[in-house]
FIDOMAR-603028 format. One record per atom (N, C-alpha, C): residue in three letters; x, y, z. Coordinates in steps of 0.05 Angstrom, whole numbers, padded with zeros to 5 digits, always signed. Example, Ala and Ser with C-alpha at 12.3 -4.5 7.8 and 13.67 -1.06 7.14 Angstrom:
BEGIN
ALA+00264-00114+00156ALA+00246-00090+00156ALA+00264-00066+00156SER+00257-00045+00142SER+00273-00021+00143SER+00258+00001+00157
This chain:
BEGIN
MET+02930+02125+00569MET+02916+02148+00579MET+02935+02168+00592ARG+02928+02193+00592ARG+02943+02214+00607ARG+02929+02216+00634VAL+02944+02209+00655VAL+02933+02207+00682VAL+02948+02227+00700ALA+02933+02244+00714ALA+02945+02262+00733ALA+02935+02253+00761ILE+02954+02248+00779ILE+02947+02241+00807ILE+02953+02265+00825VAL+02933+02275+00839VAL+02937+02297+00857VAL+02940+02285+00885GLY+02963+02288+00897GLY+02967+02276+00924GLY+02996+02279+00933PRO+03001+02272+00958PRO+03028+02275+00968PRO+03047+02253+00958THR+03072+02261+00954THR+03093+02242+00947THR+03118+02253+00960TYR+03140+02239+00957TYR+03165+02248+00969TYR+03171+02277+00962PRO+03179+02295+00981PRO+03189+02289+01008PRO+03169+02285+01030TYR+03143+02284+01023TYR+03123+02277+01044TYR+03127+02248+01051LYS+03119+02242+01076LYS+03124+02215+01087LYS+03098+02201+01092GLY+03100+02175+01099GLY+03077+02160+01108GLY+03063+02145+01086GLY+03042+02130+01095GLY+03029+02112+01076GLY+03015+02125+01053GLY+03003+02149+01057GLY+02990+02163+01036GLY+03010+02171+01014ALA+03032+02181+01021ALA+03053+02189+01001ALA+03064+02164+00987GLN+03069+02143+01003GLN+03079+02119+00990GLN+03059+02107+00971HIS+03033+02108+00978HIS+03013+02097+00960HIS+03011+02114+00934THR+03012+02140+00936THR+03011+02157+00913THR+03034+02151+00894THR+03058+02148+00906THR+03082+02143+00890THR+03081+02115+00876GLU+03073+02095+00891GLU+03071+02068+00880GLU+03050+02067+00858LEU+03027+02080+00863LEU+03006+02081+00843LEU+03016+02093+00817ALA+03031+02115+00819ALA+03042+02127+00795ALA+03060+02108+00780HIS+03078+02095+00795HIS+03096+02076+00782HIS+03080+02053+00768ARG+03060+02043+00782ARG+03045+02021+00771ARG+03030+02028+00745LEU+03018+02052+00745LEU+03003+02061+00722LEU+03022+02067+00699ALA+03046+02078+00705ALA+03066+02083+00684ALA+03075+02057+00672ALA+03079+02036+00689ALA+03088+02010+00679ALA+03067+01997+00661LEU+03042+02005+00664LEU+03021+01995+00646LEU+03020+02011+00619GLY+03037+02031+00617GLY+03039+02045+00592GLY+03025+02072+00592HIS+03015+02081+00614HIS+03001+02107+00616HIS+03021+02129+00620ASP+03013+02153+00611ASP+03029+02177+00615ASP+03020+02190+00641VAL+03037+02189+00661VAL+03028+02195+00689VAL+03045+02219+00699VAL+03031+02237+00713VAL+03044+02258+00728VAL+03031+02260+00755ILE+03047+02267+00775ILE+03037+02272+00802ILE+03037+02302+00806GLU+03013+02313+00813GLU+03011+02340+00821GLU+03012+02341+00852SER+03035+02348+00863SER+03039+02346+00892SER+03041+02374+00905TRP+03050+02374+00930TRP+03048+02397+00947TRP+03075+02409+00954ARG+03075+02435+00953ARG+03097+02450+00965ARG+03092+02454+00995ALA+03066+02458+01002ALA+03058+02461+01030ALA+03030+02449+01031GLN+03027+02426+01045GLN+03001+02412+01044GLN+02982+02420+01066TYR+02991+02423+01091TYR+02974+02430+01114TYR+02987+02452+01130PRO+02971+02468+01144PRO+02982+02485+01165PRO+02992+02466+01187SER+03013+02474+01201SER+03026+02457+01221SER+03007+02450+01244PHE+02988+02468+01250PHE+02970+02462+01273PHE+02950+02440+01266LEU+02946+02434+01240LEU+02928+02412+01232LEU+02943+02386+01232TYR+02969+02387+01229TYR+02986+02362+01229TYR+03010+02368+01245PRO+03009+02363+01272PRO+03031+02372+01289PRO+03056+02355+01287GLY+03055+02333+01273GLY+03079+02316+01270GLY+03097+02324+01248GLN+03117+02308+01243GLN+03136+02312+01221GLN+03123+02307+01195GLN+03124+02326+01176GLN+03109+02323+01151GLN+03127+02312+01129THR+03153+02319+01129THR+03170+02311+01107THR+03195+02296+01117ILE+03208+02283+01099ILE+03232+02268+01105ILE+03254+02275+01085SER+03279+02269+01092SER+03302+02277+01075SER+03311+02254+01057THR+03303+02229+01064THR+03312+02206+01049THR+03287+02192+01037PRO+03286+02186+01011PRO+03262+02174+01000PRO+03257+02146+01011GLU+03231+02139+01014GLU+03223+02112+01022GLU+03213+02098+00996GLY+03231+02083+00984GLY+03225+02072+00958GLY+03235+02090+00936GLU+03229+02083+00911GLU+03238+02098+00888GLU+03220+02122+00882PRO+03230+02146+00883PRO+03213+02169+00877PRO+03203+02168+00848PHE+03180+02179+00843PHE+03169+02180+00816PHE+03182+02204+00802PRO+03190+02200+00777PRO+03205+02221+00763PRO+03189+02245+00754HIS+03163+02242+00749HIS+03147+02264+00738HIS+03129+02276+00759VAL+03139+02295+00773VAL+03124+02307+00795VAL+03125+02338+00793ARG+03102+02350+00795ARG+03100+02379+00797ARG+03092+02387+00825ARG+03108+02403+00839ARG+03104+02410+00867ARG+03096+02439+00869ASP+03072+02446+00859ASP+03063+02474+00859ASP+03041+02479+00879LEU+03027+02459+00888LEU+03003+02463+00905LEU+03012+02473+00933ASP+02997+02493+00943ASP+03003+02505+00968ASP+02976+02512+00982TRP+02973+02504+01007TRP+02947+02509+01020TRP+02942+02539+01024ARG+02963+02555+01022ARG+02961+02584+01026ARG+02955+02599+01000ARG+02954+02585+00977ARG+02952+02598+00951ARG+02928+02586+00935PRO+02904+02596+00941PRO+02880+02586+00926PRO+02882+02591+00896ASP+02897+02611+00888ASP+02900+02616+00859ASP+02914+02593+00845GLY+02932+02580+00860GLY+02946+02557+00849GLY+02929+02532+00846TRP+02908+02531+00862TRP+02890+02508+00860TRP+02875+02509+00833ALA+02865+02531+00825ALA+02851+02533+00800ALA+02871+02529+00776ARG+02896+02539+00779ARG+02915+02535+00758ARG+02921+02505+00754CYS+02922+02491+00776CYS+02926+02462+00774CYS+02902+02449+00759GLY+02878+02458+00766GLY+02855+02448+00752GLY+02856+02453+00722ARG+02865+02476+00714ARG+02867+02482+00686ARG+02887+02464+00672ARG+02909+02457+00686ARG+02928+02438+00675ARG+02916+02410+00671LEU+02898+02403+00690LEU+02886+02377+00689LEU+02867+02374+00666ARG+02859+02395+00653ARG+02842+02393+00629ARG+02855+02378+00607GLU+02882+02377+00608GLU+02897+02363+00587GLU+02899+02333+00592ALA+02890+02324+00615ALA+02891+02295+00622ALA+02866+02281+00614ASP+02868+02254+00611ASP+02844+02238+00606ASP+02830+02231+00632LEU+02846+02229+00654LEU+02836+02222+00680LEU+02851+02237+00701ALA+02837+02249+00720ALA+02849+02262+00743ALA+02841+02247+00768VAL+02860+02241+00786VAL+02855+02226+00810VAL+02860+02245+00834LEU+02840+02250+00850LEU+02843+02267+00874LEU+02845+02248+00898THR+02869+02247+00910THR+02874+02229+00932THR+02864+02241+00958LEU+02843+02229+00970LEU+02830+02240+00994LEU+02841+02225+01018LEU+02858+02239+01033LEU+02868+02228+01059LEU+02855+02241+01083SER+02846+02266+01079SER+02833+02281+01101SER+02814+02302+01090PRO+02793+02308+01104PRO+02774+02329+01094PRO+02788+02356+01091VAL+02810+02361+01105VAL+02823+02387+01102VAL+02834+02391+01074GLN+02836+02370+01058GLN+02844+02372+01030GLN+02822+02382+01012VAL+02797+02381+01022VAL+02774+02386+01004VAL+02774+02414+00993PRO+02779+02436+01009PRO+02779+02463+00996PRO+02798+02465+00973PRO+02823+02456+00975PRO+02840+02457+00951PRO+02828+02441+00928TYR+02816+02418+00934TYR+02805+02401+00913TYR+02782+02414+00899LEU+02766+02429+00915LEU+02744+02443+00902LEU+02754+02465+00884GLY+02776+02478+00892GLY+02789+02498+00874GLY+02800+02485+00849ILE+02811+02461+00851ILE+02821+02447+00828ILE+02797+02439+00810LEU+02776+02430+00821LEU+02752+02423+00805LEU+02741+02447+00791TYR+02742+02470+00804TYR+02733+02495+00790TYR+02750+02500+00765GLY+02776+02495+00768GLY+02794+02499+00744GLY+02789+02478+00723VAL+02783+02453+00731VAL+02778+02432+00711VAL+02753+02438+00694ARG+02732+02448+00708ARG+02707+02454+00694ARG+02696+02430+00678ARG+02698+02407+00689ARG+02688+02382+00677ARG+02699+02375+00650ALA+02723+02386+00644ALA+02736+02380+00619ALA+02750+02353+00620THR+02754+02342+00644THR+02768+02317+00648THR+02752+02300+00668GLU+02752+02273+00664GLU+02740+02256+00683GLU+02756+02256+00709VAL+02742+02259+00732VAL+02755+02262+00758VAL+02745+02240+00776VAL+02763+02225+00789VAL+02756+02205+00809VAL+02768+02213+00836ALA+02752+02211+00857ALA+02762+02215+00884ALA+02771+02188+00895LEU+02796+02186+00901LEU+02808+02162+00912LEU+02808+02165+00942CYS+02790+02151+00955CYS+02784+02156+00984CYS+02799+02135+01001HIS+02821+02144+01013HIS+02833+02127+01033HIS+02815+02123+01057ASN+02803+02144+01066ASN+02781+02144+01086ASN+02760+02163+01075VAL+02736+02155+01073VAL+02715+02173+01064VAL+02712+02195+01086LEU+02710+02186+01111LEU+02709+02204+01134LEU+02730+02195+01154PRO+02741+02213+01169PRO+02762+02205+01189PRO+02750+02187+01210HIS+02768+02173+01224HIS+02760+02156+01246HIS+02750+02173+01269GLU+02762+02196+01273GLU+02754+02214+01295GLU+02743+02239+01281THR+02716+02239+01276THR+02704+02259+01260THR+02699+02285+01275LYS+02699+02307+01259LYS+02690+02333+01268LYS+02665+02341+01253ARG+02651+02361+01262ARG+02625+02367+01251ARG+02626+02377+01222TYR+02649+02387+01214TYR+02651+02397+01187TYR+02661+02376+01167ASP+02669+02352+01176ASP+02681+02332+01158ASP+02661+02323+01137ALA+02637+02314+01146ALA+02617+02304+01127ALA+02609+02324+01107PRO+02602+02350+01114PRO+02595+02369+01094PRO+02617+02374+01073LEU+02642+02374+01082LEU+02664+02378+01063LEU+02666+02355+01044VAL+02666+02331+01054VAL+02669+02308+01036VAL+02645+02306+01018LYS+02621+02312+01028LYS+02597+02312+01011LYS+02600+02331+00988ALA+02611+02355+00994ALA+02615+02375+00973ALA+02634+02365+00951LEU+02655+02350+00960LEU+02673+02339+00940LEU+02660+02317+00923LEU+02647+02298+00937LEU+02636+02275+00922LEU+02614+02283+00904ARG+02600+02305+00909ARG+02579+02315+00892ARG+02590+02327+00866ARG+02616+02333+00866ARG+02628+02346+00842ARG+02647+02329+00826VAL+02653+02305+00836VAL+02670+02287+00820VAL+02653+02269+00803ASP+02665+02255+00784ASP+02651+02237+00766ASP+02646+02210+00780ARG+02665+02201+00796ARG+02661+02176+00810ARG+02682+02175+00833ALA+02679+02155+00850ALA+02697+02152+00873ALA+02707+02123+00874LEU+02730+02119+00887LEU+02741+02093+00892LEU+02745+02091+00922ALA+02733+02070+00934ALA+02735+02065+00963ALA+02749+02039+00967HIS+02760+02035+00991HIS+02777+02012+00997HIS+02763+01989+01011SER+02737+01992+01016SER+02721+01971+01028SER+02692+01976+01022PRO+02675+01955+01022PRO+02646+01959+01019PRO+02634+01978+01039GLU+02645+01977+01064GLU+02634+01994+01085GLU+02640+02024+01078GLN+02664+02029+01069GLN+02671+02056+01061GLN+02655+02065+01037ALA+02650+02047+01018ALA+02634+02054+00995ALA+02606+02061+01003ALA+02595+02047+01023ALA+02568+02054+01033ALA+02567+02082+01045ILE+02587+02089+01059ILE+02588+02116+01070ILE+02589+02137+01048ALA+02605+02132+01027ALA+02607+02150+01005ALA+02580+02153+00991ARG+02566+02131+00987ARG+02540+02132+00974ARG+02519+02147+00990GLU+02521+02146+01016GLU+02503+02161+01033GLU+02507+02191+01030LEU+02532+02199+01024LEU+02539+02228+01023LEU+02532+02240+00996ALA+02534+02225+00974ALA+02531+02237+00948ALA+02524+02215+00928PRO+02512+02222+00905PRO+02504+02202+00885PRO+02525+02193+00866ALA+02550+02202+00868ALA+02570+02194+00849ALA+02575+02164+00850PRO+02579+02151+00827PRO+02584+02122+00826PRO+02609+02116+00843VAL+02608+02094+00857VAL+02630+02086+00875VAL+02639+02057+00868ARG+02664+02054+00862ARG+02676+02028+00858ARG+02691+02020+00884VAL+02695+01994+00888VAL+02710+01984+00911VAL+02734+01968+00902ALA+02757+01974+00913ALA+02781+01958+00908ALA+02798+01958+00934ALA+02807+01935+00942ALA+02823+01933+00967ALA+02849+01949+00964LEU+02856+01962+00985LEU+02882+01977+00985LEU+02904+01957+00981PRO+02921+01961+00960PRO+02942+01941+00955PRO+02967+01947+00971PRO+02985+01927+00975PRO+03009+01932+00990PRO+03027+01953+00976HIS+03036+01972+00992HIS+03053+01993+00981HIS+03074+02003+01000LEU+03077+01991+01023LEU+03098+02000+01041LEU+03124+01986+01035PRO+03145+02001+01030PRO+03171+01988+01023PRO+03183+01974+01046ALA+03193+01950+01041ALA+03207+01934+01062ALA+03237+01935+01055LYS+03251+01954+01068LYS+03279+01958+01061LYS+03296+01942+01081GLY+03319+01933+01071GLY+03338+01919+01088GLY+03332+01889+01088GLU+03351+01874+01101GLU+03349+01845+01100GLU+03344+01834+01128VAL+03342+01850+01149VAL+03338+01840+01176VAL+03310+01829+01178ARG+03307+01804+01187ARG+03281+01792+01192ARG+03281+01780+01219ALA+03257+01776+01230ALA+03254+01763+01256ALA+03267+01736+01255GLY+03284+01730+01275GLY+03299+01705+01276GLY+03287+01687+01297GLY+03303+01666+01303GLY+03293+01647+01323GLY+03294+01658+01351GLY+03282+01642+01369GLY+03281+01650+01397GLY+03257+01668+01403VAL+03248+01666+01428VAL+03225+01682+01438VAL+03236+01704+01456ARG+03230+01728+01449ARG+03240+01751+01464ARG+03220+01761+01486ARG+03196+01751+01484ARG+03174+01761+01501ARG+03171+01791+01500ARG+03173+01801+01475ARG+03169+01829+01470ARG+03151+01833+01446LEU+03131+01850+01449LEU+03112+01856+01428LEU+03118+01884+01416LEU+03106+01890+01393LEU+03110+01915+01380LEU+03084+01928+01372PHE+03081+01954+01380PHE+03059+01971+01369PHE+03073+01991+01352PHE+03065+01994+01326PHE+03080+02010+01307PHE+03061+02029+01292GLY+03070+02053+01289GLY+03056+02072+01272GLY+03045+02096+01288MET+03031+02114+01275MET+03020+02137+01287MET+03001+02129+01310VAL+03005+02141+01334VAL+02989+02135+01357VAL+02966+02154+01358ARG+02942+02143+01354ARG+02917+02159+01355ARG+02897+02143+01371PRO+02876+02156+01382PRO+02858+02141+01400PRO+02845+02116+01387TYR+02838+02118+01361TYR+02824+02095+01349TYR+02842+02071+01346LYS+02868+02074+01349LYS+02886+02051+01345LYS+02889+02035+01371GLY+02878+02044+01393GLY+02875+02026+01416GLY+02900+02020+01432LEU+02920+02038+01432LEU+02943+02032+01448LEU+02936+02030+01478ASP+02917+02047+01487ASP+02909+02045+01515ASP+02898+02018+01522LEU+02883+02006+01504LEU+02873+01979+01509LEU+02895+01959+01511LEU+02915+01962+01494LEU+02938+01943+01494LEU+02953+01946+01520LEU+02958+01970+01529LEU+02972+01974+01554LEU+02957+01961+01578ARG+02931+01964+01579ARG+02915+01952+01600ARG+02916+01922+01598ALA+02916+01911+01574ALA+02918+01882+01571ALA+02945+01872+01579LEU+02966+01887+01572LEU+02993+01879+01578LEU+02997+01877+01609ALA+02984+01895+01623ALA+02987+01895+01652ALA+02976+01869+01664ARG+02959+01854+01650ARG+02948+01829+01660ARG+02964+01805+01652VAL+02986+01809+01636VAL+03002+01786+01627VAL+03031+01790+01636PRO+03039+01779+01658PRO+03066+01783+01669PRO+03087+01774+01650GLY+03110+01787+01651GLY+03134+01778+01637GLY+03135+01784+01608VAL+03117+01801+01598VAL+03117+01808+01569VAL+03122+01838+01567SER+03140+01846+01549SER+03146+01874+01546SER+03135+01884+01519LEU+03135+01911+01516LEU+03123+01923+01492LEU+03140+01947+01483THR+03145+01949+01457THR+03157+01972+01445THR+03136+01987+01430VAL+03133+02013+01435VAL+03115+02030+01421VAL+03131+02050+01404ALA+03130+02047+01378ALA+03147+02063+01360ALA+03129+02078+01340GLY+03130+02104+01341GLY+03115+02121+01322GLY+03110+02148+01334GLU+03097+02165+01317GLU+03090+02192+01326GLU+03065+02191+01343PHE+03065+02208+01364PHE+03042+02210+01382PHE+03026+02235+01374TRP+03002+02230+01363TRP+02986+02252+01353TRP+02979+02273+01373GLY+02973+02264+01398GLY+02965+02284+01418GLY+02986+02288+01440GLY+03011+02280+01435GLY+03032+02283+01455GLY+03034+02257+01472LEU+03054+02257+01489LEU+03061+02233+01504LEU+03049+02232+01532ASP+03040+02254+01542ASP+03032+02256+01570ASP+03012+02235+01578GLU+02991+02232+01563GLU+02970+02213+01570GLU+02980+02185+01570THR+02996+02177+01551THR+03007+02150+01550THR+03026+02145+01573ARG+03043+02164+01578ARG+03062+02161+01601ARG+03046+02159+01627GLY+03025+02174+01630GLY+03009+02173+01654GLY+02996+02145+01658LEU+02986+02134+01636LEU+02974+02108+01638LEU+02994+02086+01644ILE+03018+02088+01632ILE+03039+02069+01638ILE+03047+02070+01667GLY+03049+02094+01679GLY+03054+02096+01707GLY+03032+02085+01724GLU+03008+02091+01717GLU+02984+02082+01732GLU+02983+02051+01733LEU+02991+02038+01711LEU+02990+02009+01709LEU+03015+01995+01719GLY+03035+02011+01727GLY+03060+01999+01736GLY+03076+01985+01715LEU+03075+01996+01691LEU+03089+01984+01668LEU+03115+01998+01660GLY+03125+02015+01677GLY+03148+02031+01670GLY+03172+02015+01661ASP+03176+01991+01672ASP+03200+01975+01665ASP+03193+01955+01643ARG+03169+01955+01632ARG+03162+01936+01612ARG+03153+01949+01585VAL+03151+01975+01585VAL+03142+01989+01560VAL+03164+02009+01552GLU+03174+02006+01528GLU+03193+02025+01516GLU+03179+02042+01496LEU+03180+02068+01500LEU+03169+02087+01481LEU+03191+02098+01463ARG+03186+02096+01437ARG+03204+02107+01417ARG+03188+02128+01400PRO+03184+02151+01411PRO+03167+02171+01397PRO+03181+02182+01373GLY+03166+02188+01352GLY+03177+02200+01328GLY+03174+02181+01304TYR+03175+02193+01281TYR+03171+02178+01256TYR+03194+02158+01253VAL+03187+02133+01245VAL+03207+02112+01241VAL+03213+02111+01211ALA+03238+02118+01203ALA+03246+02117+01175ALA+03246+02088+01165ALA+03241+02085+01139ALA+03239+02058+01128ALA+03264+02042+01132ASP+03287+02054+01132ASP+03312+02039+01136ASP+03314+02028+01164ASP+03300+02040+01183ASP+03301+02031+01211ASP+03280+02010+01218VAL+03261+02005+01200VAL+03239+01987+01206VAL+03248+01958+01209PRO+03265+01947+01192PRO+03271+01918+01195PRO+03284+01911+01222ALA+03303+01927+01231ALA+03315+01921+01257ALA+03295+01924+01280LEU+03277+01943+01278LEU+03256+01947+01298LEU+03238+01922+01300PHE+03229+01912+01277PHE+03212+01889+01277PHE+03226+01864+01286ALA+03252+01862+01280ALA+03268+01839+01288ALA+03270+01835+01318GLU+03265+01857+01333GLU+03267+01855+01362GLU+03242+01844+01375ALA+03221+01840+01360ALA+03195+01832+01371ALA+03187+01804+01363ASP+03168+01793+01379ASP+03157+01767+01372ASP+03132+01770+01355ALA+03117+01792+01358ALA+03093+01796+01343ALA+03087+01826+01342LEU+03072+01833+01321LEU+03062+01860+01318LEU+03033+01860+01328VAL+03026+01880+01344VAL+02999+01881+01355VAL+02984+01905+01344LEU+02960+01900+01333LEU+02943+01921+01321LEU+02916+01921+01336PRO+02914+01935+01359PRO+02890+01933+01376PRO+02869+01954+01368TYR+02866+01959+01343TYR+02849+01981+01333TYR+02820+01979+01343ARG+02809+02001+01351ARG+02780+02002+01356ARG+02764+02002+01330SER+02775+02016+01310SER+02763+02017+01283SER+02785+02019+01263ALA+02778+02012+01238ALA+02798+02013+01217ALA+02784+02011+01190THR+02796+02022+01170THR+02786+02018+01143THR+02805+01999+01128ALA+02827+02010+01120ALA+02848+01993+01107ALA+02875+02000+01119SER+02890+01981+01126SER+02916+01986+01139SER+02937+01968+01126GLN+02961+01979+01123GLN+02983+01964+01112GLN+02999+01949+01133ASN+02993+01954+01158ASN+03011+01945+01179ASN+03012+01915+01183ALA+02989+01902+01179ALA+02990+01872+01181ALA+03008+01861+01160TRP+03006+01871+01135TRP+03024+01862+01114TRP+03053+01869+01121LEU+03057+01892+01132LEU+03084+01901+01140LEU+03096+01881+01160GLY+03080+01874+01180GLY+03090+01854+01199GLY+03097+01828+01186HIS+03080+01818+01169HIS+03086+01792+01155HIS+03110+01795+01137GLU+03113+01818+01124GLU+03136+01821+01106GLU+03162+01819+01122HIS+03161+01826+01148HIS+03185+01824+01165HIS+03185+01799+01182GLY+03169+01780+01175GLY+03170+01754+01189GLY+03155+01752+01215LEU+03138+01772+01222LEU+03124+01772+01247LEU+03095+01763+01245PRO+03086+01746+01264PRO+03057+01742+01266PRO+03044+01768+01276VAL+03018+01769+01272VAL+03003+01794+01278VAL+02980+01787+01296ILE+02978+01802+01319ILE+02954+01800+01336ILE+02937+01825+01330ALA+02913+01821+01319ALA+02897+01843+01310ALA+02868+01840+01318THR+02854+01862+01317THR+02825+01862+01321THR+02810+01857+01295ARG+02786+01848+01298ARG+02769+01842+01274ARG+02755+01868+01265VAL+02770+01886+01254VAL+02758+01911+01244VAL+02769+01917+01216GLY+02752+01929+01199GLY+02761+01937+01173GLY+02774+01914+01158ALA+02795+01921+01144ALA+02810+01900+01128ALA+02831+01885+01144LEU+02834+01892+01170LEU+02855+01878+01186LEU+02850+01849+01186ALA+02824+01841+01190ALA+02818+01813+01192ALA+02822+01798+01166ASP+02821+01812+01144ASP+02826+01800+01118ASP+02855+01793+01113HIS+02873+01806+01128HIS+02902+01802+01124HIS+02915+01783+01144VAL+02899+01774+01163VAL+02909+01755+01184VAL+02892+01730+01184THR+02905+01707+01182THR+02890+01682+01184THR+02893+01672+01213ASP+02870+01673+01227ASP+02871+01667+01256ASP+02882+01639+01261GLY+02902+01638+01278GLY+02914+01613+01286GLY+02935+01603+01266VAL+02939+01617+01244VAL+02959+01609+01224VAL+02983+01628+01223ASP+02978+01653+01219ASP+02999+01673+01218ASP+02994+01696+01238GLY+02976+01691+01257GLY+02970+01710+01277GLY+02945+01703+01292LEU+02935+01721+01308LEU+02911+01717+01324LEU+02892+01740+01320LEU+02866+01735+01319LEU+02846+01756+01316LEU+02828+01756+01341VAL+02821+01781+01349VAL+02803+01784+01372VAL+02783+01806+01366GLU+02762+01806+01382GLU+02742+01827+01379GLU+02752+01854+01388PRO+02744+01876+01375PRO+02754+01902+01382PRO+02743+01913+01408GLY+02759+01931+01420GLY+02749+01945+01444GLY+02750+01930+01470SER+02762+01906+01471SER+02761+01890+01494SER+02789+01885+01506VAL+02794+01895+01530VAL+02819+01889+01544VAL+02821+01859+01550ASP+02800+01847+01558ASP+02800+01818+01564ASP+02808+01802+01540ALA+02797+01809+01516ALA+02803+01794+01492ALA+02833+01797+01484LEU+02843+01821+01487LEU+02872+01826+01481LEU+02890+01811+01500ALA+02883+01812+01526ALA+02900+01798+01546ALA+02899+01768+01541GLY+02875+01758+01534GLY+02873+01729+01527GLY+02890+01721+01503ALA+02889+01739+01482ALA+02905+01733+01458ALA+02935+01733+01464ILE+02944+01752+01480ILE+02973+01753+01487ILE+02981+01728+01502THR+02964+01720+01521THR+02969+01696+01537THR+02970+01672+01519ARG+02951+01669+01500ARG+02951+01646+01481ARG+02976+01647+01464PHE+02983+01671+01455PHE+03006+01673+01437PHE+03031+01662+01450TYR+03034+01666+01477TYR+03059+01658+01490TYR+03057+01630+01503GLU+03036+01615+01496GLU+03036+01587+01504GLU+03060+01573+01491GLU+03069+01552+01504GLU+03093+01538+01495GLU+03091+01530+01465GLY+03111+01539+01450GLY+03113+01531+01421GLY+03096+01549+01403GLU+03078+01565+01413GLU+03061+01581+01396GLU+03075+01603+01380PRO+03093+01619+01393PRO+03107+01639+01376PRO+03121+01627+01352GLU+03135+01605+01356GLU+03149+01592+01334GLU+03130+01582+01313ARG+03108+01569+01322ARG+03089+01558+01303ARG+03076+01579+01286LEU+03068+01601+01298LEU+03055+01623+01283LEU+03075+01637+01265ARG+03100+01639+01274ARG+03120+01651+01256ARG+03124+01634+01231GLN+03123+01608+01234GLN+03126+01591+01211GLN+03103+01594+01191GLY+03080+01603+01201GLY+03057+01607+01183GLY+03057+01633+01168VAL+03076+01650+01174VAL+03077+01677+01161VAL+03089+01674+01133LYS+03075+01686+01114LYS+03085+01686+01086LYS+03084+01715+01076ALA+03105+01723+01061ALA+03105+01749+01049ALA+03083+01752+01029VAL+03071+01775+01027VAL+03048+01780+01010VAL+03058+01785+00981ASP+03042+01775+00962ASP+03047+01780+00934ASP+03030+01804+00925PRO+03043+01827+00920PRO+03027+01851+00914PRO+03014+01851+00886GLU+03023+01835+00868GLU+03015+01837+00840GLU+02985+01834+00835PRO+02972+01814+00846PRO+02943+01812+00841PRO+02927+01835+00852TYR+02936+01845+00875TYR+02922+01868+00888TYR+02924+01893+00870TRP+02948+01897+00859TRP+02952+01921+00843TRP+02938+01919+00816ALA+02937+01895+00804ALA+02923+01891+00779ALA+02893+01898+00783ALA+02881+01888+00804ALA+02853+01893+00809ALA+02848+01923+00815TYR+02867+01935+00830TYR+02864+01962+00838TYR+02865+01981+00813ALA+02885+01976+00796ALA+02888+01993+00773ALA+02864+01990+00755ALA+02853+01966+00752ALA+02830+01962+00735ALA+02806+01977+00746ALA+02802+01977+00772ALA+02779+01991+00784ALA+02783+02021+00781LEU+02807+02031+00784LEU+02812+02060+00782LEU+02808+02070+00754LEU+02816+02055+00734LEU+02816+02065+00707LEU+02790+02060+00692SER+02773+02043+00703SER+02748+02036+00690SER+02726+02057+00697SER+02715+02069+00677SER+02693+02088+00681SER+02667+02073+00688GLY+02649+02087+00700GLY+02623+02076+00707GLY+02621+02066+00735ALA+02597+02058+00743ALA+02592+02049+00771ALA+02603+02020+00775
């Protein structure tokens, strides 16, 4: 098949760009003729205040990329759509509702000459605004079908529009670069990793940490709303000497050493759809303490390679951290960690994406 994937790829950073790139490689390896239609300028800076691009690729860049799309140039959206008429399948990667206006322009250019699937990382954002649902509804009403990463997300898509929806678990796609892995010894240090946003529950983790003496925390990632609120909470809880903030995007080359400094990765999310971070922790030899939300619970075996707790509870998190540091537990849980095999996930994912119908 001739497949066109519309989405971010290098030099854009983060999980969405890495997924687009790996998907293109996987489909090409299956024998398909694949091109990525990517962005010259994806968002206005006020919609994404963090770092948008990187100078060093995370993984192998895909060779067939056209970087013509620009949020400031609606005429280019329709031109992209006209190019997609030559494809057998067009994949619109939905990471945020702000992408929908360009996608509607692309669909105008396609004029139903090509089958179009909306690949929904999140059907709606975790922190929704009043215009999110109408925008996504407008998109889903105009595509031929959608792919969601969980049954719950598929149900949301079906409520918005009648397009057929398939479900496939988000496959592993974060590159694990370098050879540094968590070694022996207990450091009594935990890690919170990735973009800091309210739904990810860092505030809950800080409050839980304050109840467990002698344990430190590294927080590494971009802060969506700035550092002031987090610094204020750290001061209020008296955690200034136990919490290290490393604000800013963490390059893939720096991830192994960062993970090697910790005993466990903590994912205290209030809500989640699909996340790579549990797999990322296991890939670097770390047990994972996570909440039972979205696909997080599917990636952690409670008491084997990590601990699972109910979401939204400071008491539950504090209890899990306390249990984790009982004598011999960090070593036992570390021994239960196994690197994930991505192949079955990608085989199922590609089959769901390429198969027409509900």
